[in-house]
N, C-alpha and C positions, 0 to 999 in steps of 0.2 A: 107813569113814574117807574123808573127802573127799580129792580128788586133791592139793590144795595141802598139806594136813596130812601126807599120805603122802610127798610129795616132800621136805618140810621134815625129817621124821623120818629119811628116807634120807640126806639131806645132813648132818644133825647126826651120824649114826652114822659116816659117812665121815670127817668132821672128827675125831671122837674116835679112829677107827682110824688116822688119819694123824698122830696125836699133835699136832694143831694147838694144843692148849691146854696144852702142857707147862709153861708158866710161870704158869698160872692155877690158882686154887682150883677143883677139878673141880665142886663144887656150884654155883659161880657161873656155870658154863657150861651148865647145864641150862636148857632153855626159853629159848634165845637170842632176842633181839629180832630183828625182820626186818632191821634195820640191821646188827647184828653177824653174822647168818647170811650176808648178802650179802658183807660185808667179808671174813669168814674163808674163804668159798668162793672168792672171787676170788683171794685170796692163796695158798691152800693146796691147792686141788683142781684137777682137769684140765678140759680144754675140754668134755668130755661133761657133767660136773657143772655147770659154769658155764652151759651151754645149758639145764639144768633150771631155773636161776634165772629165765630169760626165759619159762618156762612159768607161773610163779607170781607174778612181780612185773612191773610195767610197766617198760619200758626206761628211762623217765625216772627212776624210783626207783633202779635199778641204776647209772645214769650219775651220779646225785647222790652215791651212796656212793663210787663210783670217784673222782669229782672231789675229794671232801672227805677221803677216807681214803688212797687209793693214790697219786694224782698228786702230792701234796705231798712224798712220800718221794723224789722226784727220781731220782738215778742208781741208788739202791738197787733200784728196781723199773722202771727205764727200759725194758728190753726187753719186760717184761710189759705195761707201759702202752702201748707202741707197738703191740703186738699187739692189745690191747683197743681202742685208738683206731681201728685199721683194720678189724678183724673185726666188732666189735659196734656201734661208734658212727659208722661211715662217715666218719671224719675224713680229709680228703684230704692234709693236710700235718701228720702227727702230731708230728714233732719241734717244729715251730713252735707248734703248738697246746699241747703239753705245757709248753713253756717259758712260754708266755703264762699258762696256768692256774697253774703254780707261782708265777710272779711275782704274780699276782692274790691267791693265797692268802697269801703272805708280806706283801704290802702290807696286807691286811686285819688280819693279826696286828699289824703295826707300828703301824697307826692306832689299834688298841684297847689297845695295851700301855702 
């Protein structure tokens, strides 16, 4: 089994063990898309597991998922997003950056709604 597939399987197992899919139909959570795997790992697993994401996906892909899925959740994931901004994405002023990204997200929604 190739390394990427092995890491994905390991992360999926950890997500199931952490009961990350408690509100989902279990069958729909098998064979997660790359997008969903990244999202659920960022939200539910620890730093060591998140580091494995960077072994199998480009930083730009992980950042895209983070910006579109986690950052818009605002205060709910604020501390986590600050850590991600500093540790993984080298953002110098994380609070200012996160507010800016949240505003951009909601402006997009308002313009299409």
